[in-house]
C-alpha positions as CSV (number, residue, x, y, z in Angstrom):
1,M,7.7,-4.0,-17.1
2,T,8.8,-4.1,-13.1
3,H,9.9,-0.9,-10.9
4,A,11.8,-0.8,-8.0
5,L,10.4,-0.4,-4.4
6,T,11.7,1.9,-1.8
7,R,10.4,2.4,1.5
8,L,8.8,5.5,2.8
9,T,10.7,6.2,6.3
10,S,9.9,9.5,7.6
11,R,6.5,10.8,9.1
12,S,6.3,13.5,6.5
13,Q,6.3,11.4,3.7
14,F,3.4,9.0,5.2
15,L,1.3,12.7,5.8
16,A,1.8,13.7,2.4
17,V,0.4,10.3,1.2
18,A,-2.5,10.9,3.6
19,A,-3.0,14.5,2.5
20,T,-3.9,13.8,-1.2
21,R,-7.1,11.4,0.1
22,R,-6.8,8.8,-2.5
23,K,-7.1,5.5,-1.2
24,C,-9.0,2.6,-1.8
25,A,-10.3,0.2,0.9
26,R,-10.8,-3.5,0.6
27,V,-10.9,-6.6,2.9
28,G,-7.7,-6.6,4.9
29,V,-6.2,-3.6,3.5
30,V,-6.6,0.6,2.9
31,L,-4.4,1.4,0.0
32,Q,-3.4,5.5,-0.3
33,A,-1.9,6.9,-2.7
34,R,0.3,10.1,-4.1
35,A,1.8,10.7,-7.3
36,R,5.0,12.6,-6.3
37,N,6.3,13.9,-9.7
38,D,9.9,14.4,-9.3
39,G,10.8,12.4,-12.1
40,V,12.2,9.3,-10.0
41,A,10.3,5.9,-11.4
42,A,10.9,4.0,-8.1
43,I,7.8,3.2,-6.3
44,G,7.9,4.1,-2.8
45,V,5.7,2.2,0.0
46,G,5.1,2.4,3.5
47,F,3.0,0.3,6.1
48,T,1.5,1.4,9.2
49,A,-1.2,-0.4,11.8
50,T,-2.8,1.4,14.3
51,K,-3.2,0.0,17.9
52,K,-6.9,-0.7,17.2
53,I,-5.4,-3.9,15.5
54,G,-4.1,-5.2,18.8
55,N,-1.3,-5.6,20.7
56,A,2.4,-5.1,19.3
57,V,2.4,-8.8,18.0
58,A,-0.8,-8.6,16.0
59,R,0.5,-5.2,14.7
60,N,4.0,-6.7,13.4
61,R,2.2,-9.6,11.5
62,A,-0.6,-7.5,10.0
63,K,2.4,-5.3,8.8
64,R,4.7,-8.4,7.6
65,R,1.6,-9.6,5.5
66,L,0.9,-6.3,4.2
67,R,5.0,-6.0,3.0
68,E,4.8,-9.4,1.4
69,A,1.5,-8.9,-0.2
70,A,3.2,-5.5,-1.6
71,R,6.4,-7.0,-2.7
72,A,4.0,-9.4,-5.1
73,V,1.7,-6.7,-6.4
74,L,3.3,-3.0,-6.8
75,P,6.3,-4.2,-8.8
76,K,3.6,-5.1,-11.4
77,L,0.9,-2.9,-10.8
78,G,2.1,-0.1,-9.0
79,L,2.4,3.5,-11.1
80,P,6.0,4.8,-11.5
81,G,6.6,7.5,-9.5
82,T,3.9,6.6,-6.8
83,D,4.3,6.7,-3.2
84,Y,1.6,3.6,-1.7
85,V,0.6,3.7,2.1
86,A,-0.9,0.0,3.1
87,V,-3.0,0.5,6.5
88,A,-3.7,-2.9,8.4
89,R,-7.4,-3.4,9.0
90,A,-8.5,-5.6,12.0
91,E,-9.0,-8.3,9.8
92,T,-5.4,-8.3,7.8
93,G,-3.7,-10.9,10.0
94,D,-6.9,-13.2,9.8
95,T,-7.1,-13.0,6.0
96,P,-6.1,-15.8,4.1
97,F,-3.1,-14.6,2.3
98,L,-4.3,-15.2,-1.1
99,Q,-7.5,-13.3,-0.4
100,L,-5.1,-10.3,0.9
101,V,-2.8,-10.3,-2.3
102,A,-6.2,-10.1,-4.4
103,A,-7.4,-7.2,-2.4
104,F,-4.0,-5.6,-2.4
105,E,-4.0,-6.1,-6.2
106,D,-7.6,-4.8,-6.5
107,A,-7.2,-1.9,-4.6
108,A,-3.9,-0.8,-6.6
109,L,-5.5,-1.4,-9.7
110,N,-8.8,1.1,-8.8
111,L,-6.1,3.7,-7.8
112,A,-4.1,3.3,-11.1
113,R,-7.6,3.3,-13.1
114,N,-8.7,6.6,-10.9
115,S,-5.3,8.2,-11.8
116,G,-6.0,8.5,-15.1
117,A,-2.8,6.4,-16.1
118,A,-4.4,3.3,-16.2
119,R,-2.3,0.3,-17.7
């Protein structure tokens, strides 16, 4: 079953996800998760890349690649009612896309397994 993806847009949403300290680091991505417990089944997703990644071009490229990986993975493997934040790493822009998607899948599965609501 697939679920709708919604975007996290405010700083408070990103901080709430980071505050839970549930994260999984893989090659090219760090995925953070937080159960909202608000009764809405939509999956929230946000993307971030710090200046450590590089200039604006490199950061935007990394975020575009993470958005596409999230579109491919989270509707199938993401937990309903959960917010996710994908944080770009230095190698996000250079990692082959299929490897990035595999890393995203592995991180999502790991977070689902550790939440107690594994599929």
